C-alpha positions in Angstrom: 7.9 -5.7 -9.6 5.5 -4.8 -6.8 7.1 -5.1 -3.4 6.4 -4.0 0.2 9.3 -4.4 2.6 9.0 -3.8 6.3 11.8 -3.2 8.7 12.2 -1.9 12.2 10.6 -4.5 14.4 12.2 -6.0 17.4 12.1 -6.6 21.1 11.6 -3.7 23.6 10.8 -3.4 27.3 7.4 -2.3 28.4 7.2 1.5 27.8 9.7 1.3 25.0 9.4 2.6 21.5 9.8 1.2 18.0 9.5 2.8 14.6 8.9 0.3 11.9 8.8 1.4 8.3 7.6 0.0 5.0 9.2 0.8 1.7 7.2 0.2 -1.4 8.3 -0.3 -5.0 6.4 -0.9 -8.2 3.3 1.0 -7.0 1.9 4.4 -7.5 2.7 5.2 -3.8 1.7 8.8 -3.6 -1.9 8.3 -4.9 -2.6 5.3 -2.6 -4.1 5.1 0.8 -1.8 3.2 3.1 -2.2 1.3 6.4 -0.6 -0.7 9.1 -2.4 -3.8 10.4 -1.4 -6.2 13.1 -1.9 -9.8 13.9 -1.9 -10.4 17.7 -1.5 -14.0 19.0 -4.8 -15.8 18.8 -6.7 -12.9 17.3 -7.9 -11.7 13.9 -5.9 -9.3 11.9 -6.9 -5.7 12.9 -6.3 -2.2 11.6 -3.8 -0.2 13.6 -3.8 3.0 11.6 -4.3 4.3 8.1 -3.3 7.4 6.2 -5.0 8.6 3.0 -3.3 10.0 0.0 -4.4 13.4 1.4 -2.6 12.7 4.7 -5.8 12.1 6.6 -5.2 9.7 9.4 -7.4 7.2 11.3 -6.5 5.0 14.2 -7.9 2.0 16.0 -9.4 3.3 19.2 -7.0 4.4 21.8 -3.9 3.5 19.8 -3.9 7.1 18.5 -2.5 8.2 21.9 0.6 6.0 21.5 1.0 5.4 17.8 1.6 7.8 14.9 1.4 6.9 11.2 3.2 8.9 8.6 4.2 8.7 5.0 7.0 10.0 2.8 6.0 10.0 -0.8 9.5 10.9 -1.9 10.9 7.8 -0.4 7.8 5.7 -1.0 7.9 4.9 2.7 5.2 4.4 5.3 6.2 4.6 9.0 4.5 3.8 12.3 6.0 5.4 15.4 5.0 3.4 18.4 5.7 4.5 21.9 4.7 3.4 25.4 4.5 -0.2 24.1 2.5 -2.5 26.3 2.6 -6.3 26.9 -0.6 -6.7 24.8 1.0 -5.0 21.7 3.3 -7.8 20.6 2.5 -9.5 17.3 3.1 -9.2 13.6 2.7 -5.8 12.1 2.0 -5.6 8.4 2.0 -2.9 5.8 -1.0 -2.7 3.6 -2.0 -0.9 0.4 -5.6 -1.4 -0.7 -6.3 -1.7 -4.3 -7.7 1.3 -6.1 -9.3 -0.5 -9.0 -11.4 -3.7 -9.0 -9.0 -5.6 -11.1 -6.0 -4.9 -8.9 -5.0 -6.9 -5.8 -4.6 -5.5 -2.4 -0.9 -5.4 -1.4 0.4 -6.8 1.9 3.9 -6.8 3.3 5.3 -10.0 4.9 5.2 -8.4 8.3 7.6 -7.7 11.1 7.5 -9.0 14.6 7.1 -6.7 17.6 7.8 -8.1 21.0 7.5 -6.5 24.4 9.1 -8.1 27.4 11.0 -7.1 30.5 
């Protein structure tokens, strides 16, 4: 059974850090590109960061200065290290695995909530 399970969200103060992770099962994890998206209140879902099967990373704009995406193919785990969190970072963060073949579905986790408040 294919499953993406995120954990590690929560509430932090401005400037704080979180390290959400996504554990996958039932997928060929090591050969897939992976990504984190986020859904901010009132906005469309947007790419946060992605990492290829060859460990090449890409970030949305200036997020690269505060966020770090990584993968552990032995644990089938995708991680997003977030630091210096700002009041405009809160939202739902989702793990994503794009399909590699036309007949396969893209995979989305259910998402975790990140909140930033003093």
